[in-house]
N, C-alpha and C positions, 0 to 999 in steps of 0.2 A: 504494500500500500504506500501511496505517496505521503509525504510529510508537508505540512504547511509552515512557511516561514515568512511572516508579514513584516513590514517596516516598523510597525508599532501595534499596540493594542487599539482596538476600535470599538466604540460604543454604537449600538444600533437598536432600533425599535422593531417589534414584530406585532403585526395585527393578527388577531385570532377571532374566529366566528364564535359568538356567544349564544346565538339563537338561530339554529339551522332552519326552523320552520317558517321564518319570515323572509327567506331569500328567494330570488327569482329562479335560482338553480337549486340543485339538491345535493349538498355535500353528503358523503357517506363516512365522515369522520366518526370514530368510535366514541369520542368525547367532545365536549364543547369548551371553548376558552372563556376567559374572563374579560378580555379587552386588549389593551396595548401592553405588551411585555417589554421591559427595559433590560437589555442584555449587553454583554461584552464578549468579543472574541479576542483572545490573547495572541501574542506574536506566534506562538506555536500551535494555534488553532483550537484551543479549548474554549467552549462557550459556557458562560455562567450568567445567571439572572440576578438583577438588582432590585426588581420590584415589578408590580403590575398596576396599571391605571384602569379601573373598570369603565367600560363604555360599550354600548350595543354595537356589535358587528362592525368594528373599524376596518373597513375593506381596503381603504387606500390611505396612506400617510404621506403628507406632502409638507416639507419644511418651508417656511418663509426664507428667502435668500439670505437674510441676515442671521438666520438660525436661532432667532429669539422666540419664534412662534412655530408651533406644529399644528397643521390642519388634519384632523381625524374625520374621515368621511364615513358616515353611518349608512349602512346598506339595509334597506327593508322595503317590502312591497305592501305591508299592512297599513302604512301611513306614508306621508311625504318624508323624504329623507332629510338629513341635516349634516352640517359641518361643525364639529366641536373644535373650538380653538383652545390651545394649551400654551401657556408660557413655559419655556424650557429653562430649567434651573441649571446652575453650574455643574451639578452632578447628573444632568440629563433627566432629572425628575420632571414630571408634568403637572401643571396646575391649571385647571380649567378656568378660562376667563370669559367665555361666551359661547353661544350656540347660534348658528345661522340656520333658519328653517327654509329648506328648499321648496320649490314649487312643484316638484315631481317626485316620483318614487324610484327606488333602487338607485340612489345617488352614487356616482361611481368615479367622478374625476373633478379636479379643480386646476385651472391654469391661470396664473397671474400674468398680467400684461407686462411688457418690458419696463413700463414706467411704475409698475406696482400699485397703480391707483384703481384698477378694477380687476375682478376675478370672473372667469367664466366657470360656472358650476354646471356639470352635466348630470342629467337624470336619465338613466338607461331605460327604465321600464316604459315610460311614455314619451321619451325623446324630447323632454322639456329642457330648454336651454335658458339658464338664468345668467344675466350680466349684473354683477354686484359691485357696488362701491367698496373700496378698501381704504381705510384711514392710514395715517403715517405710521401707526404701530402695527399695521398688518391685519387689523380686525375687520371682519366683513360687516357691511352696513346695509344700506337700502338697495333693493332691487331696482335697477334703472331700466331693465328690459327683460322680458320673459316671453318666450314663444315656443311653439311646437315645431320641430324640424321634420320635414317630410317632403317628398317630391311627387308622390302619387296623388291623383285626384280623389275627391270624395267618392265613395262607392268602390274604390279599387284597393282599399286597405281597411283594416280594422284594428282596434286596440285589444291585445290579449287581456283576458279577464282574471285569470288565476294561473298559478305557476305550472300546473299540469298542461294547461292550454299553451303556455309559453314553451314548455319542453318540446311539444309536438309541432309548434307553428312559429318557429323562430323568425320567419320573414314575412308574416302576413301584415305587419305594420312596422313603423320605424323604431330603432333602438340605437340612440346615440351612445358613443362610448368614451370619447376623450376629446381634447381640444389642444391645438398648438398654434401659437403665434409665429408668423414668419413674414418679415417685412411689413407691408401694408395689409396683410391678409391673415385670416384665421382659418385653419382647416379642422373640420370635425367629422371623423369617420362614423358611419352609420351601418351597423351590422344588418339591420332589417331592410334598409333601402339599397344595399349593395353599392354604396357610393361614399365618396368623401365630399362633404359639402364645403364650399368655399365662400367666405365672407370677406368684404372689405371692412377694415376696422377704422371707425371714425374716432380718432383720439380726442377731439374737442367735445363731441357729444357723448363719448364713452358708449358707443353703440356698435352692434354688428349690422352691416348692410348686406342683405343677400346678393350674391354675385352670380354664382353658377354652382353646379355640382358635377363631379367626375364619376361616371359610372364604372364600376368594376365588373369582373366576370359574374354573370348570374349565379347566385347560390354561394358566392365566396365568403361573404360576411366580414367586411373590413372591421377591425377591432382597435388596434393600437398603432402608434407611429413612433419612430425614432428619427430625429433630425440630425443629419451629419453636421458636425461643427464647422467644417471648412469648405465643403463642397455644396453646390446647390442640388443636393440629393436628399431624399427622405426614403424611409423604409416603412411599409405598411403591412402589418400582419393580418392575414385572412383566416379568421377563426374556423370557419366551416370547411374550407378547402385545404387547410394546413399548408399554406404557402406564404411566402414573403414577396411583396411587390416592391421592386426598386423603381422609384419615380424621379424624374428630373423636375426641378423647380425653376420656374420662369418668371423673372421680375421685369422683363422688357415691356415697354409701352404701358406703364402703370395706369395711365388714364383711361385705357379701354378695358372692356370686360372680356376676358378669355380664360380658358383653363390654365391655371398656374402650376398644376401638378400633372405630369405626363408620364404614365406607366411605360417603362422600357424593358422590364424583365420580371418574370415570375419564377421563383425557385421553391421546390417542395422542402418542407421541414422534416419529412419522414423518409426512411429507407424504402418503405412500401406504403402506398396510399389505400390499400385494401384492408382498412381497419377503422374502428371508431376512435377518433381522437380529435382534440380541439386545441388549437394554438392559444396560448395565453400571453405571457410577458414577452416583450422584445426589447433588447438593450444592446447598445454599443459598448465596447470596451473603453476604458479611460483614454486610450490613444486613438480610438476610432478605427483601428486596423482590423477589428473582428466584430461580428454581430452574433448575438446569442438569442435563441427563441426556445421557450418551453412548450412541450407537447403534453397535454392532459389526456390520458388514455394510453398513449404509447409510453408515457412516463419517462420522458427523455428530454435532453437539451440538444438542440441542433446548433452546430457551430459553423459559421460562414467566415471566409476570408473576404475582406473588403478590397477589391481591386483598385487600381489607380484611378479609374474612371467612375468609381463608386458602385459598380456592379458587384455581384456576389458569386462566390464559389463555395459550395458546401464542402466542408472538409471532414466533418465527423458528426455522428449522432450518438450521444452517451446516455445510458440509463441513469436516472436520478437516484435510484435506491429507495424510492418511496412511491406512493400512489398520488396521482393528480397534482403535479407540480404547478400550482396556481401562480406562484411568483418566485423570483430569485433575485439575488443582488451580487455584484462584484464588489469586493473590498475596495476602498479608495485607491490603494496601491496597485490593484489589479492582480494580486498574486493568489487570490482565493475566490471561490464562489460558494455562496450559501443558498440552498434550495429549500423553499417552503412547500412540503408535500402535504396538501390539505387533507386527503382522505386516509393517510396512514399516520397522521398526527405526529410528524417529526420533521426536523431539519437535517439535511445531509450536507456534508462539507467536501469540497473538491479543491485540490491544488491546481493552480493555473500557470502555464508556461507563458511568460510575457512575449517571447519571440514567435512561438508557433500558434499561440492562442488556444492550444488544446488543454483539456482539463482531465484530471485523474482523481478517482475516488480515494479518499483517505481512510475510509472505514469508520470515520467518526460520525455518530448520529446523536442528535439531541432531541429528546422526546418533548413535544409541546402540542397541546390540543388544537386541532383545526387551524393551523397557521395559514394565512392568506396573503401576507404582505411583509416585505422586509425593507427597511429604510435606515441607512447609516446616518448617525447623528453628527 
């Protein structure tokens, strides 16, 4: 087994599902968590916990850029979701300072504007997009804009009513998944509409202006995006087809309306596509030379080399050592990967080669109930 050797100890947060019955999907974890777990990984790869902050189903954890605030996104379909805001203490303890009530259900993402004065809050279940004011301390305030994202006409779509309906009919209606600012635009992938919606961002009015939408392969289900830090390239994971789309980003002629995201390559995240599996997290390495995608069902991480032009070459598919890897994270130094295996209730650790991008299991496992998200502090 490989050994982990990090540059330093790192603190991180782990989201765990605390109520499986109020989710749009159906985790099969044997136990339920209590909220946000505060943990440390040592230089030699040992994980230890420092405490737990109770909160309902913290499905996504997003730190404010100045690291003084953490947004914990509450996922539920029984009521509208919310974003719980925590002050981060010197020892990484969390103190709740406010809760933003979203306009839709199954809240799943938050994106801050480059100016940090507004946040886009995404609600998956009903594809409600909230544009929210953010004060100087990072706290969410008034909703300045709220709308339902879809491109089908009335009579051509319907809202799923309960989660069994959702399991069997993932694409009868819209399901927004995340948001990304890029230049003068915002991109919002939608699994239900098989499209990435494109908006112009009006900084003065703090509003999204509908521009166009980019249709993806029918049935593919766009989920999450990763933006290349130096190339005009982005990567879109397709949950239902288990593929990654490489897309060029076009900032030319900003005054006219045209598609700014142009798909140029599709690559499978699986060795064989003849199985039930669903892509989840997508993430670039710290140096942006490699891309990683987790496969729920195949229970693996797909590893891609990023070529000079931004296109991808798949170089490995590695078992995660657990069931349903909903999320994973690379340590800030890039020398290790921690995988959150939702349905086997454990974290698995991998050593990572900085030059080849390949990962090797260490055999180290940390038991934790229904883990769904990992964020380094």
